[in-house]
Every structure is written in C-alpha cells, then in structure tokens.
C-alpha positions in Angstrom: 39.3 -26.4 21.6 41.0 -23.1 20.6 40.9 -23.6 16.9 37.4 -24.4 17.0 36.5 -21.4 18.9 38.3 -19.3 15.8 36.1 -21.1 13.4 32.9 -20.2 15.5 34.1 -16.8 15.7 34.7 -16.6 12.4 31.4 -17.9 11.5 29.5 -15.6 13.4 31.2 -12.5 12.1 30.8 -14.0 8.6 26.9 -14.1 9.7 26.9 -10.5 10.8 28.9 -9.0 8.2 26.1 -10.4 5.2 23.2 -9.2 7.8 25.0 -5.8 8.3 25.5 -5.4 4.4 22.0 -6.1 3.5 19.6 -5.1 6.1 16.8 -3.1 3.8 16.5 -6.4 2.0 16.9 -8.7 4.9 14.2 -6.3 6.3 11.7 -6.2 3.2 11.9 -10.1 3.3 10.8 -10.8 6.8 7.7 -8.3 6.7 6.5 -9.3 3.4 7.1 -5.8 1.5 8.7 -7.8 -1.4 5.1 -9.2 -1.8 3.3 -6.0 -2.6 4.0 -5.2 -5.8 1.0 -6.5 -7.8 -2.7 -6.3 -8.0 -5.1 -6.6 -5.5 -8.8 -6.1 -4.3 -9.3 -4.1 -1.6 -12.3 -3.6 1.0 -12.0 -0.3 2.4 -14.8 0.5 5.7 -15.3 3.7 7.6 -17.8 5.0 10.4 -19.5 7.2 8.4 -19.7 4.7 4.9 -20.7 1.6 3.9 -18.0 -1.2 3.3 -16.8 -0.1 -0.4 -14.6 -2.7 -3.1 -11.9 -1.1 -5.0 -8.6 -2.3 -7.1 -5.0 -1.4 -6.4 -1.9 -2.1 -8.7 2.0 -1.3 -6.9 4.9 -1.2 -8.8 8.1 -2.3 -7.4 9.3 1.0 -8.0 6.8 2.6 -6.0 3.7 4.0 -7.8 0.4 3.0 -7.2 -2.8 2.8 -9.4 -6.5 2.3 -7.5 -10.0 2.7 -8.1 -12.7 1.8 -6.4 -16.7 1.7 -7.2 -16.5 5.2 -8.6 -19.0 7.5 -10.0 -18.9 8.3 -13.6 -16.7 11.5 -12.6 -14.2 10.2 -10.4 -10.7 9.8 -11.8 -9.1 6.3 -11.0 -6.5 7.1 -8.1 -2.7 7.8 -8.6 0.2 7.5 -6.1 3.2 6.4 -4.6 4.0 4.0 -1.8 7.2 3.2 0.3 8.9 1.0 2.8 7.9 2.6 6.2 10.3 0.0 8.6 8.3 -3.4 7.6 5.0 -1.7 6.7 4.0 0.1 3.8 3.2 3.6 3.6 1.2 5.3 0.7 -0.7 8.0 -0.5 -2.8 8.6 -3.5 -5.1 11.0 -5.2 -8.3 11.0 -6.8 -10.1 13.8 -8.8 -13.5 14.6 -9.4 -15.7 15.9 -12.0 -18.9 17.1 -13.2 -21.5 16.2 -16.0 -20.6 19.3 -17.5 -17.4 17.8 -18.8 -14.5 16.0 -18.4 -12.2 19.4 -17.7 -14.7 20.6 -14.9 -12.6 20.2 -11.8 -15.2 19.9 -8.8 -12.3 18.7 -6.2 -10.2 16.0 -5.3 -9.7 13.2 -2.7 -6.4 12.1 -0.9 -6.4 8.9 0.6 -3.5 8.2 3.0 -2.7 4.6 4.2 -0.2 2.4 6.7 -0.7 -1.5 5.8 0.8 -4.6 7.4 1.9 -7.7 5.9 0.1 -11.1 6.9 2.0 -13.9 6.2 -0.2 -16.6 7.0 -3.1 -15.1 4.7 -0.8 -13.5 2.2 -2.9 -10.0 2.9 -2.7 -6.4 3.8 -4.3 -4.4 5.9 -4.1 -1.0 8.4 -6.2 2.2 9.0 -6.2 5.1 6.6 -7.5 8.8 6.6 -9.5 10.4 3.2 -9.9 13.8 3.0 -12.0 15.5 0.7 -11.1 19.0 -1.0 -13.4 21.5 -2.8 -11.9 22.9 -6.5 -10.1 25.7 -4.1 -8.4 23.0 -2.0 -10.4 23.7 1.2 -11.2 20.7 3.1 -15.2 19.5 3.2 -14.8 16.3 5.2 -12.5 14.0 6.5 -12.7 10.3 7.4 -10.7 7.6 8.7 -11.1 3.8 8.4 -9.4 0.0 7.6 -8.9 -1.1 4.3 -8.0 -4.5 3.9 -6.4 -6.2 0.4 -6.4 -9.6 -0.7 -3.9 -10.6 -4.2 -6.0 -11.0 -7.3 -4.3 -14.0 -8.6 -3.5 -15.6 -12.2 -6.2 -18.1 -12.4 -5.7 -21.1 -15.0 -8.0 -21.3 -17.9 -10.0 -24.2 -17.9 
C-alpha cells in the first residue's frame, strides 16, 4: 500500500511538472488560439452601420491583413494580434485616400477587437471598436460593434 501511494504521488508530480512547463501552449490549445492562424470571412455589425463583410488573415507570428468591402480609396488593413488569456486581442489600421491620387491622405481608421473562440462551430466572435481620424489625427467618430469570423476552408477541385 505504501509503494502504491508513492507511485500515485510520483505520477501526480510528473503531471504537475508537465502542466507547469508549458502553460501557454496548454492554454492556447484549450482556448483555440492555435486555430486562429489562417484566413477568415468576417461579418461586422454596429449600431450605426449596416452589417458588412470582410476578410481577415492571421499569421502565426502575430500579423493581420484585413479588408472589408472597401471603397475605391481605402487601403487594406494591417495590424497585429496576440493572446490575452484565452482570447485573441487585435488591432489593425486602414488608410483613406481620395480621387486626387494614391498619395492623398484623407485619414485613417483604427479597429481594436477582442475575439473568443467557439470550438463547437470553429468560429471567433466578439466586440470591436473603430475610431476614424482625419489627416491631422483628430477623431472624426467612434463606433462599436460585433465581429463574427468563419474559417475559409480549402475546397476540393471537382
């Protein structure tokens, strides 16, 4: 009986060491953060704008490339993401131009979001805020809303 308790105690100690040695990897796996890198369809909705679609690509090193139904004078979005607990925090920026040419800066937007993974549906969703600035950096308006991201999957060529 005494040796059995030692074996159980040793096994529990080994499990504790394994869990403590890689808590970030274990947390990321549990919360789905390892599933974020890749490309996603997004649907954003706010109180003052109709829902609008977009596309987001997350790299494993923390970069984001984003686009949404842009006007002819809006750049793609570029930014970063990082793990915050089990969630994914992200920030990206978009530049605005004008018909006067590509070098004409008419402002920018900053989008900040906090997304949570739903393993049952393989989707991410959560709140975001957007701040739109004029060329001098003054805030023109704020808005808040919800993002929902659905994975773009590889399809078979029929």
